[in-house]
C-alpha positions, 0 to 999 in steps of 0.5 A, spaced: 576 833 754 581 830 760 579 829 768 581 826 773 577 819 774 576 815 780 574 807 779 576 805 786 580 806 792 587 809 790 583 807 783 585 815 780 585 815 772 586 822 768 582 820 762 578 822 756 572 825 758 565 827 753 562 833 754 556 836 753 552 840 750 549 848 755 542 847 758 538 854 758 540 857 764 548 854 764 556 856 764 561 852 760 568 854 765 575 852 762 577 850 769 584 852 771 584 850 779 583 845 783 584 844 791 584 837 793 579 837 799 578 831 804 572 829 802 576 827 796 582 823 800 577 820 803 574 818 796 581 817 794 583 813 799 576 809 802 573 810 796 568 813 799 566 817 804 562 818 810 555 814 808 557 815 801 561 809 796 563 810 789 559 805 784 561 809 778 566 812 776 567 819 778 570 825 776 573 828 783 573 835 785 569 841 787 574 847 790 574 850 783 576 856 779 576 858 772 574 862 766 567 863 763 568 860 755 560 858 754 555 862 757 546 859 755 541 863 755 538 865 762 531 866 761 530 866 770 535 871 770 539 866 776 547 870 772 550 874 777 550 881 774 556 882 768 557 874 768 559 874 761 564 869 757 571 871 759 569 873 766 573 870 771 569 866 777 570 861 783 564 855 782 560 854 788 560 846 787 552 847 790 547 846 785 540 846 790 533 845 787 531 853 789 524 851 791 525 846 796 523 848 803 529 849 805 532 853 799 525 857 801 527 858 808 534 861 805 538 855 808 540 851 800 545 847 803 540 842 806 537 841 800 534 834 798 535 835 792 542 838 792 548 836 786 554 838 790 560 837 785 564 831 785 559 828 790 557 819 790 551 821 794 546 820 788 546 815 783 548 816 777 554 820 781 554 828 781 560 829 776 565 833 779 570 838 777 578 835 776 577 836 768 579 842 763 571 844 763 565 843 767 558 846 766 555 848 771 548 854 772 550 860 771 549 862 778 554 857 781 559 862 777 562 867 781 566 873 779 573 874 781 577 880 780 583 881 776 587 881 782 586 875 785 589 869 783 584 863 781 588 859 787 585 864 791 579 864 786 578 856 789 580 856 796 572 860 796 569 853 797 572 850 804 573 858 807 565 857 805 565 851 810 569 854 815 565 861 814 558 857 816 561 853 821 563 860 825 556 862 824 553 855 827 557 858 832 554 864 835 557 871 838 564 869 837 566 876 839 571 876 845 570 868 847 575 863 847 575 858 842 577 850 841 579 848 834 579 840 833 584 838 827 589 841 823 586 840 816 585 845 812 578 846 814 581 847 821 586 852 819 580 856 816 576 855 822 582 858 826 582 864 820 574 865 820 574 865 828 579 870 828 575 875 823 569 874 827 573 878 833 575 870 838 579 873 843 583 866 843 583 859 838 587 853 841 589 849 836 589 841 837 593 836 832 596 830 833 603 832 827 607 839 829 607 840 821 600 843 822 600 846 828 607 850 827 602 853 821 597 854 825 601 858 829 602 863 824 596 864 823 595 866 830 593 861 835 595 863 842 597 856 843 597 849 840 597 842 842 599 837 840 595 831 843 598 826 842 605 827 845 601 830 851 594 829 851 594 832 858 595 839 855 588 839 852 585 838 859 589 844 863 587 849 858 580 848 858 581 848 866 586 855 865 580 858 862 574 855 865 572 851 859 573 854 853 566 858 849 566 855 843 570 849 839 569 846 832 570 839 831 574 839 825 578 831 826 571 827 824 574 822 830 569 819 834 573 820 840 575 828 838 568 829 840 566 825 845 572 828 850 569 836 846 563 837 852 569 836 858 572 842 855 567 846 854 564 852 859 557 851 862 552 855 856 559 853 851 556 851 844 560 845 840 560 845 832 561 839 829 563 839 822 568 833 821 565 827 817 564 821 822 565 815 821 559 810 819 555 808 826 553 812 832 558 815 837 556 814 845 556 821 847 556 824 855 548 826 854 548 828 862 553 833 861 551 836 854 544 837 859 546 839 866 552 844 863 546 846 858 552 846 851 550 846 845 551 840 839 549 843 833 552 840 825 555 844 820 553 843 813 557 845 807 554 853 807 550 858 802 551 865 802 558 865 806 561 863 798 560 870 796 563 872 803 569 868 803 571 870 795 570 878 797 574 876 803 579 872 800 579 878 794 580 883 800 585 880 804 580 880 809 583 873 810 590 871 809 590 863 807 597 864 804 600 859 810 595 853 808 597 854 801 602 847 799 603 847 792 600 845 785 601 840 780 599 839 773 593 835 772 597 828 769 600 828 775 593 828 780 595 821 782 602 825 785 597 830 788 593 827 791 599 822 795 601 829 797 596 832 800 594 826 804 601 827 807 599 831 813 608 832 815 608 835 808 602 838 805 596 842 807 592 844 801 595 841 794 592 844 788 591 842 781 592 846 775 587 843 770 589 849 765 
């Protein structure tokens, strides 16, 4: 089968890879759509993401959907009821161990033995799903209704990331929220915060094009912090500070400046992947204003919630969908996805 394999920074090749037989409790899915994520772009541009570097050829991709082509025996009964050959599914890229302390506590996103599709965190790497088919554990397949496009189903993973971040933020109903960063995850945090009842959401970025999308998705105000750096401080002052903030840029300077924008007792959620090394935080300000700083990493039960919200239309993410390209044009698709002036979320058509 064909797959988009990264051999190093800017060295993405569509090439033949071997398939494998199913083990007990696994499913083979014919992949239909795959969304290019910020971590995929980091691997493509830098040869790594955060602390993880590519050390062997890596099939990228973890935001995927498709159709079940084969099912092995499932003696543990892990699969969703009704899952069968021919089922249309969104694929949860998380494959936790299910028996460690984190998994037993309902926080499997923190599983130390996690095998996450398209990740260089382990060696050998966990191969991803930008391929014509992928083998996953059956419980990673979440059925989607026939009324739901497989492009939309492939967006369940990034929406789940945003929904988990909103959960980490605490109660947002009636609150004033800041989202730093207008990439796919930042825009989905905007949608998720409004879904949770936020009274207002301010969104920042360095480019006007994604800020325009944020306004379409319901942002009360958008701020180009490069063109008007003082506007954000003024917006915070006008409200006496923000109740909650989502740092989705992964830029150290964004996080360092955020405590000064918060109300006393506010909460900052860090979900952007920061560069290697430490970040000099204004700890006295965090202490004196009792500002919570929490991390948000991937998701757990939010994946199924994301599928349901997208299927029902309760969360509309249509404005972020920027186009689709066939697998054989993967390199071109990655270059488009990395152009913040032209695209938010680009999908590969893998069918």
